[in-house]
C-alpha positions as CSV (number, residue, x, y, z in Angstrom):
1,M,4.2,-3.6,0.3
2,K,7.8,-5.0,-0.9
3,L,10.8,-2.5,-0.6
4,G,13.7,-2.5,-3.9
5,V,15.8,0.3,-3.1
6,N,17.7,2.1,-5.1
7,V,21.3,2.2,-5.0
8,D,23.0,5.4,-7.0
9,H,23.7,7.7,-4.9
10,I,26.3,4.9,-3.3
11,A,27.3,5.0,-7.0
12,L,27.0,8.4,-6.7
13,L,29.1,9.1,-3.6
14,R,31.3,7.2,-5.4
15,E,32.3,9.3,-8.4
16,A,31.9,12.7,-6.0
17,R,36.3,11.7,-5.8
18,K,36.8,9.1,-8.8
19,I,37.8,6.3,-5.9
20,N,36.6,2.9,-5.1
21,D,34.8,3.1,-2.5
22,P,31.6,3.6,-1.1
23,D,31.3,0.3,-3.4
24,P,26.8,0.4,-4.6
25,L,27.4,-3.8,-5.2
26,E,28.4,-3.6,-0.5
27,A,25.2,-1.7,-0.8
28,A,23.1,-4.4,-2.7
29,L,24.2,-7.0,0.1
30,L,23.9,-5.2,3.3
31,A,20.3,-4.6,1.9
32,K,19.4,-7.9,1.3
33,R,20.9,-8.6,5.0
34,A,18.6,-6.0,6.7
35,G,15.0,-7.3,4.1
36,A,14.9,-5.1,1.4
37,D,13.2,-7.4,-2.1
38,Q,15.3,-5.9,-5.2
39,I,17.4,-3.9,-6.3
40,T,17.3,-1.5,-8.1
41,I,19.9,1.0,-10.6
42,H,19.6,3.2,-12.8
43,L,22.2,3.0,-16.4
44,R,22.0,6.2,-17.9
45,E,23.4,7.7,-20.5
46,D,25.8,9.5,-19.2
47,R,27.1,7.1,-17.1
48,R,26.8,9.5,-13.8
49,H,26.6,7.6,-11.6
50,I,26.2,3.8,-12.3
51,N,28.5,2.4,-14.9
52,D,29.0,-0.5,-17.4
53,E,30.6,-2.4,-14.3
54,D,28.9,-1.6,-11.4
55,V,25.7,-3.3,-13.3
56,K,27.6,-6.8,-14.5
57,R,29.2,-6.7,-10.7
58,I,25.5,-6.9,-9.2
59,V,24.2,-8.6,-11.0
60,E,26.4,-11.1,-11.4
61,N,26.6,-11.3,-7.0
62,S,23.3,-9.6,-5.6
63,Q,21.1,-11.4,-3.4
64,L,18.1,-10.1,-4.6
65,P,16.6,-9.7,-7.7
66,V,17.5,-6.8,-9.6
67,N,15.6,-3.6,-11.6
68,I,17.3,-2.1,-13.5
69,E,16.5,1.3,-14.7
70,C,17.4,3.1,-18.5
71,S,16.1,4.6,-21.2
72,I,15.9,3.1,-24.8
73,D,18.8,4.1,-26.0
74,P,20.0,1.4,-28.3
75,D,23.6,0.6,-26.4
76,I,21.6,0.2,-23.4
77,I,19.1,-1.5,-24.5
78,E,21.7,-4.4,-25.8
79,Y,24.1,-3.9,-22.5
80,I,20.8,-5.0,-20.7
81,A,19.7,-7.6,-22.9
82,N,22.7,-9.5,-22.2
83,I,23.3,-8.7,-18.6
84,K,19.9,-9.9,-18.0
85,P,18.7,-8.3,-15.2
86,Y,15.4,-9.4,-13.6
87,R,13.7,-6.4,-14.9
88,A,13.5,-3.0,-17.1
89,T,12.1,-0.6,-15.9
90,I,11.9,3.0,-19.2
91,V,12.4,5.5,-17.8
92,P,12.3,8.9,-19.7
93,E,16.2,10.7,-19.3
94,R,17.4,14.1,-20.2
95,R,20.8,14.4,-20.0
96,E,20.4,18.3,-17.9
97,E,18.1,17.4,-14.7
98,V,18.7,16.4,-11.6
99,T,16.8,13.4,-11.6
100,T,13.8,11.3,-13.6
101,E,11.1,14.6,-13.9
102,G,8.1,12.8,-15.2
103,G,6.6,9.6,-16.0
104,L,7.5,8.8,-20.4
105,D,6.0,10.6,-23.2
106,F,4.3,8.3,-25.2
107,S,3.0,10.2,-28.0
108,L,7.0,11.4,-28.7
109,I,8.6,7.5,-28.4
110,Y,5.8,5.1,-28.5
111,D,6.9,3.4,-31.9
112,R,10.4,2.8,-30.9
113,L,8.8,1.4,-27.1
114,D,6.7,-0.6,-29.1
115,N,10.5,-2.2,-30.5
116,V,12.3,-2.1,-26.9
117,V,9.3,-3.4,-25.0
118,H,9.0,-6.6,-27.0
119,Y,13.0,-7.5,-27.5
120,L,13.5,-7.8,-24.0
121,K,11.3,-9.1,-24.1
122,A,12.3,-12.0,-25.9
123,K,15.0,-11.9,-24.0
124,D,13.1,-12.9,-20.7
125,I,13.2,-9.8,-19.0
126,E,10.1,-8.8,-17.1
127,V,9.4,-5.1,-18.8
128,S,8.1,-2.1,-17.1
129,L,7.3,0.8,-17.2
130,F,7.7,4.3,-15.4
131,I,4.2,6.8,-16.1
132,D,3.1,9.5,-14.3
133,P,0.1,8.4,-12.6
134,T,-2.8,9.0,-15.4
135,K,-5.5,6.2,-17.5
136,E,-4.2,7.0,-20.4
137,A,-1.2,5.9,-19.7
138,V,-1.8,2.5,-17.8
139,K,-4.0,2.2,-21.3
140,A,-1.1,2.7,-22.8
141,S,1.2,0.8,-21.1
142,K,-1.2,-1.8,-21.2
143,I,-0.3,-1.8,-25.3
144,L,2.3,-2.5,-25.4
145,G,2.1,-5.5,-23.2
146,V,4.8,-4.1,-20.4
147,Q,4.1,-6.5,-17.2
148,W,4.9,-3.5,-14.5
149,V,4.3,-0.2,-14.3
150,E,5.5,2.4,-11.9
151,L,3.7,5.4,-10.8
152,H,6.4,8.7,-10.5
153,T,5.3,9.5,-6.9
154,G,7.2,12.6,-7.5
155,R,4.5,15.2,-7.9
156,Y,2.5,13.8,-4.6
157,A,5.8,14.1,-3.1
158,N,7.2,17.3,-4.2
159,I,3.3,18.7,-2.8
160,F,3.8,16.7,0.4
161,A,7.0,19.2,1.0
162,M,6.0,22.3,0.1
163,L,2.9,22.1,2.7
164,Y,5.0,20.0,5.6
165,S,8.7,21.1,5.4
166,N,9.0,24.8,3.3
167,L,5.1,26.4,4.0
168,S,6.1,29.5,6.5
169,L,3.8,32.5,7.2
170,T,3.4,34.5,4.5
171,R,4.4,39.2,5.1
172,N,0.5,39.6,5.1
173,S,-1.6,37.4,6.8
174,I,-2.0,34.3,8.9
175,K,-5.6,34.5,6.5
176,E,-2.9,33.9,3.3
177,F,-1.0,31.7,5.4
178,E,-4.3,29.4,5.5
179,I,-5.0,29.8,2.3
180,Q,-1.8,28.7,0.9
181,R,-2.2,25.6,3.2
182,S,-5.9,25.3,2.0
183,K,-4.8,25.1,-1.2
184,L,-1.6,22.3,-0.9
185,K,-3.7,19.9,0.7
186,K,-6.2,20.1,-2.1
187,M,-3.4,19.2,-4.3
188,L,-1.8,16.9,-2.2
189,Y,-5.0,15.6,-2.5
190,K,-6.0,14.8,-6.2
191,S,-2.3,13.6,-6.5
192,L,-3.2,10.5,-4.3
193,E,-6.6,10.6,-6.2
194,D,-4.6,9.9,-8.6
195,L,-2.3,7.7,-8.0
196,K,-4.8,5.7,-6.9
197,N,-6.9,5.7,-9.7
198,A,-3.7,4.3,-11.9
199,A,-3.1,1.8,-9.5
200,I,-6.7,0.2,-9.8
201,E,-6.2,1.6,-13.4
202,A,-3.3,-1.3,-14.4
203,E,-4.8,-4.1,-11.9
204,E,-7.7,-4.3,-14.0
205,F,-5.9,-3.9,-16.7
206,G,-3.4,-7.3,-15.2
207,L,-0.1,-5.2,-15.1
208,K,1.5,-5.7,-11.4
209,V,2.5,-2.2,-9.8
210,A,5.2,-0.1,-8.2
211,A,5.4,2.9,-7.2
212,G,9.1,5.9,-6.3
213,H,10.8,9.3,-6.8
214,G,10.9,11.3,-3.7
215,L,9.5,8.7,-1.5
216,N,10.5,9.4,2.7
217,Y,9.8,8.1,6.4
218,Q,7.5,10.7,5.8
219,N,6.0,11.1,2.8
220,V,5.2,7.2,2.0
221,F,2.8,6.7,4.8
222,A,-0.3,7.8,2.6
223,I,1.2,5.6,0.0
224,L,1.0,2.8,1.9
225,D,-2.5,3.1,2.0
226,I,-3.0,2.2,-1.9
227,D,-3.5,-1.3,-1.9
228,E,-2.9,-1.5,-5.8
229,I,0.7,-1.1,-5.2
230,E,3.0,-3.8,-4.9
231,E,6.5,-2.8,-4.5
232,L,8.1,1.1,-3.5
233,N,11.6,1.7,-5.0
234,I,13.2,4.7,-2.6
235,G,17.0,5.4,-2.7
236,Q,17.4,9.0,-1.9
237,S,16.4,8.8,1.5
238,I,17.6,5.6,3.3
239,V,21.2,6.7,1.3
240,A,20.5,10.5,3.0
241,R,19.0,8.7,6.5
242,A,22.2,6.3,6.8
243,V,25.2,8.7,6.5
244,F,23.0,9.8,10.8
245,D,22.2,6.0,10.8
246,G,24.3,3.2,8.4
247,F,23.2,1.8,5.6
248,E,21.9,-1.8,7.1
249,N,19.5,0.7,9.9
250,A,18.4,2.7,7.2
251,V,16.7,0.3,5.6
252,R,15.4,-2.3,8.0
253,E,13.4,0.8,9.0
254,M,12.1,1.9,5.6
255,K,11.2,-2.0,6.1
256,R,9.5,-1.4,8.6
257,I,7.6,0.9,7.8
258,I,6.2,-0.2,5.5
259,S,5.4,-3.9,6.3
260,K,3.2,-2.5,8.5
């Protein structure tokens, strides 16, 4: 399984002080040295972290393929078409969200997506769609003619966190605690089952499958059992680990985990 390292949070740290460091390009170069397979960056409409100059420098200088996440904003799509990264991943985007909260809603933007997909493919850029793990979303992606889908793992990650990190004894009884834990375990299993089924469906349609959002050094293990997933895109947890262990070590450890 391949590892795509998202360096957005390096740029986010830089923007906290509006200075020149840390440099996301330097992180991209270190990721390569640590064994990563791809660099992922998200060019948001509000440029809250990665900006146009970052994109240009990373695409021109990265020793790894670059995957740019973006909305279907016409100006951004035109910029990406001219920059020509290895892949563009179309994601939903709302200005008020802290991070991407779910997969694309095809019912709202299908026609616009169709135009964007055909335009980027004509520029020899691979196209991926960030989708919820449903068969309907996979089928819509196939009809649109993309090469990749990236399955949103946020629901799984959130349930995992509630089950293993935040669950505590309630005021009432241990019995209520056990009931709550049992419900979360069932929800966790269902979320993994949804990811597995969506990945199988995508592979049967001839689509390549990536996954990402909220994955970390604890919850990634169950995802590794889904053989149809070829690539994971992970960012925040790697940067968080890097605060204590160094960026190169943090990437190397994640790569070690997903390679076994």
